[in-house]
C-alpha positions as protocol buffer text, in pm:
chain_id: "A"
residue {
  index: 1
  type: MET
  ca { x: 18 y: 31 z: 70 }
}
residue {
  index: 2
  type: LEU
  ca { x: 123 y: 305 z: -59 }
}
residue {
  index: 3
  type: SER
  ca { x: 1 y: 613 z: 114 }
}
residue {
  index: 4
  type: LEU
  ca { x: 118 y: 966 z: -58 }
}
residue {
  index: 5
  type: GLY
  ca { x: 86 y: 1307 z: 110 }
}
residue {
  index: 6
  type: ALA
  ca { x: 184 y: 1654 z: 3 }
}
residue {
  index: 7
  type: ASP
  ca { x: 367 y: 1904 z: 173 }
}
residue {
  index: 8
  type: GLU
  ca { x: 110 y: 2188 z: 27 }
}
residue {
  index: 9
  type: ASP
  ca { x: -197 y: 2028 z: 117 }
}
residue {
  index: 10
  type: THR
  ca { x: -389 y: 2217 z: 348 }
}
residue {
  index: 11
  type: PHE
  ca { x: -631 y: 1940 z: 481 }
}
residue {
  index: 12
  type: PHE
  ca { x: -505 y: 1662 z: 529 }
}
residue {
  index: 13
  type: ARG
  ca { x: -102 y: 1785 z: 630 }
}
residue {
  index: 14
  type: PRO
  ca { x: 131 y: 1524 z: 554 }
}
residue {
  index: 15
  type: ALA
  ca { x: 277 y: 1413 z: 898 }
}
residue {
  index: 16
  type: GLN
  ca { x: -122 y: 1279 z: 943 }
}
residue {
  index: 17
  type: ILE
  ca { x: 5 y: 1078 z: 558 }
}
residue {
  index: 18
  type: ARG
  ca { x: 198 y: 959 z: 738 }
}
residue {
  index: 19
  type: LYS
  ca { x: 48 y: 854 z: 1121 }
}
residue {
  index: 20
  type: THR
  ca { x: -171 y: 691 z: 850 }
}
residue {
  index: 21
  type: ALA
  ca { x: 50 y: 538 z: 646 }
}
residue {
  index: 22
  type: GLU
  ca { x: 222 y: 374 z: 942 }
}
residue {
  index: 23
  type: ALA
  ca { x: -118 y: 219 z: 1127 }
}
residue {
  index: 24
  type: TYR
  ca { x: -168 y: 56 z: 767 }
}
residue {
  index: 25
  type: ASN
  ca { x: 248 y: -32 z: 726 }
}
residue {
  index: 26
  type: ALA
  ca { x: 179 y: 114 z: 403 }
}
residue {
  index: 27
  type: ASP
  ca { x: 503 y: 281 z: 204 }
}
residue {
  index: 28
  type: TYR
  ca { x: 458 y: 646 z: 229 }
}
residue {
  index: 29
  type: ILE
  ca { x: 574 y: 940 z: 16 }
}
residue {
  index: 30
  type: ASN
  ca { x: 573 y: 1283 z: 33 }
}
residue {
  index: 31
  type: MET
  ca { x: 520 y: 1456 z: -245 }
}
residue {
  index: 32
  type: LYS
  ca { x: 683 y: 1842 z: -225 }
}
residue {
  index: 33
  type: ASN
  ca { x: 501 y: 2115 z: -440 }
}
residue {
  index: 34
  type: THR
  ca { x: 168 y: 1937 z: -450 }
}
residue {
  index: 35
  type: SER
  ca { x: -205 y: 2066 z: -337 }
}
residue {
  index: 36
  type: HIS
  ca { x: -461 y: 1811 z: -225 }
}
residue {
  index: 37
  type: ALA
  ca { x: -526 y: 1755 z: -575 }
}
residue {
  index: 38
  type: MET
  ca { x: -228 y: 1658 z: -666 }
}
residue {
  index: 39
  type: MET
  ca { x: -383 y: 1481 z: -974 }
}
residue {
  index: 40
  type: LEU
  ca { x: -430 y: 1839 z: -1090 }
}
residue {
  index: 41
  type: ASP
  ca { x: -163 y: 2029 z: -946 }
}
residue {
  index: 42
  type: SER
  ca { x: 61 y: 2201 z: -1179 }
}
residue {
  index: 43
  type: HIS
  ca { x: 348 y: 1966 z: -1091 }
}
residue {
  index: 44
  type: TRP
  ca { x: 94 y: 1623 z: -1129 }
}
residue {
  index: 45
  type: GLN
  ca { x: 306 y: 1475 z: -1375 }
}
residue {
  index: 46
  type: GLU
  ca { x: 598 y: 1416 z: -1036 }
}
residue {
  index: 47
  type: SER
  ca { x: 315 y: 1285 z: -875 }
}
residue {
  index: 48
  type: ALA
  ca { x: 225 y: 1022 z: -1135 }
}
residue {
  index: 49
  type: ASP
  ca { x: 538 y: 941 z: -1117 }
}
residue {
  index: 50
  type: ALA
  ca { x: 602 y: 879 z: -849 }
}
residue {
  index: 51
  type: ILE
  ca { x: 305 y: 600 z: -852 }
}
residue {
  index: 52
  type: ASN
  ca { x: 451 y: 496 z: -1131 }
}
residue {
  index: 53
  type: THR
  ca { x: 783 y: 430 z: -1006 }
}
residue {
  index: 54
  type: TRP
  ca { x: 637 y: 257 z: -711 }
}
residue {
  index: 55
  type: LEU
  ca { x: 413 y: 66 z: -858 }
}
residue {
  index: 56
  type: LYS
  ca { x: 663 y: -84 z: -1091 }
}
residue {
  index: 57
  type: LYS
  ca { x: 938 y: -87 z: -765 }
}
residue {
  index: 58
  type: SER
  ca { x: 618 y: -264 z: -572 }
}
residue {
  index: 59
  type: ARG
  ca { x: 523 y: -658 z: -526 }
}
residue {
  index: 60
  type: TYR
  ca { x: 215 y: -545 z: -745 }
}
residue {
  index: 61
  type: ASN
  ca { x: 494 y: -511 z: -1015 }
}
residue {
  index: 62
  type: THR
  ca { x: 534 y: -905 z: -1032 }
}
residue {
  index: 63
  type: GLU
  ca { x: 154 y: -953 z: -1006 }
}
residue {
  index: 64
  type: LEU
  ca { x: 25 y: -819 z: -1296 }
}
residue {
  index: 65
  type: ASN
  ca { x: 359 y: -964 z: -1487 }
}
residue {
  index: 66
  type: SER
  ca { x: 213 y: -1346 z: -1303 }
}
residue {
  index: 67
  type: MET
  ca { x: -112 y: -1228 z: -1392 }
}
residue {
  index: 68
  type: ARG
  ca { x: -21 y: -1105 z: -1756 }
}
residue {
  index: 69
  type: ASP
  ca { x: 209 y: -1462 z: -1790 }
}
residue {
  index: 70
  type: ASN
  ca { x: -91 y: -1644 z: -1714 }
}
residue {
  index: 71
  type: LYS
  ca { x: -352 y: -1439 z: -1945 }
}
residue {
  index: 72
  type: LYS
  ca { x: -606 y: -1385 z: -1530 }
}
residue {
  index: 73
  type: ALA
  ca { x: -891 y: -1194 z: -1571 }
}
residue {
  index: 74
  type: GLU
  ca { x: -756 y: -1013 z: -1243 }
}
residue {
  index: 75
  type: SER
  ca { x: -648 y: -655 z: -1189 }
}
residue {
  index: 76
  type: ILE
  ca { x: -534 y: -468 z: -918 }
}
residue {
  index: 77
  type: SER
  ca { x: -687 y: -166 z: -774 }
}
residue {
  index: 78
  type: LEU
  ca { x: -587 y: 163 z: -748 }
}
residue {
  index: 79
  type: PHE
  ca { x: -808 y: 406 z: -494 }
}
residue {
  index: 80
  type: ILE
  ca { x: -747 y: 755 z: -464 }
}
residue {
  index: 81
  type: ALA
  ca { x: -914 y: 930 z: -176 }
}
residue {
  index: 82
  type: PHE
  ca { x: -940 y: 1317 z: -188 }
}
């Protein structure tokens, strides 16, 4: 699981997101110069790249490759909460 914080988020401060990550034993990334609606922010590409990099390094990448190789009709959901 990935918990993604934004240092300019005025709704949920990075410290709160970090505590959430710790509670769920999740990875944590804090995006610099980014607001709460990070996919609408002018730095959206950095956020998307961070998620993509995390996915490539995570166990989910291995699972996706395995599913593709076995042609299974399964999927992994990405949940983004605003």
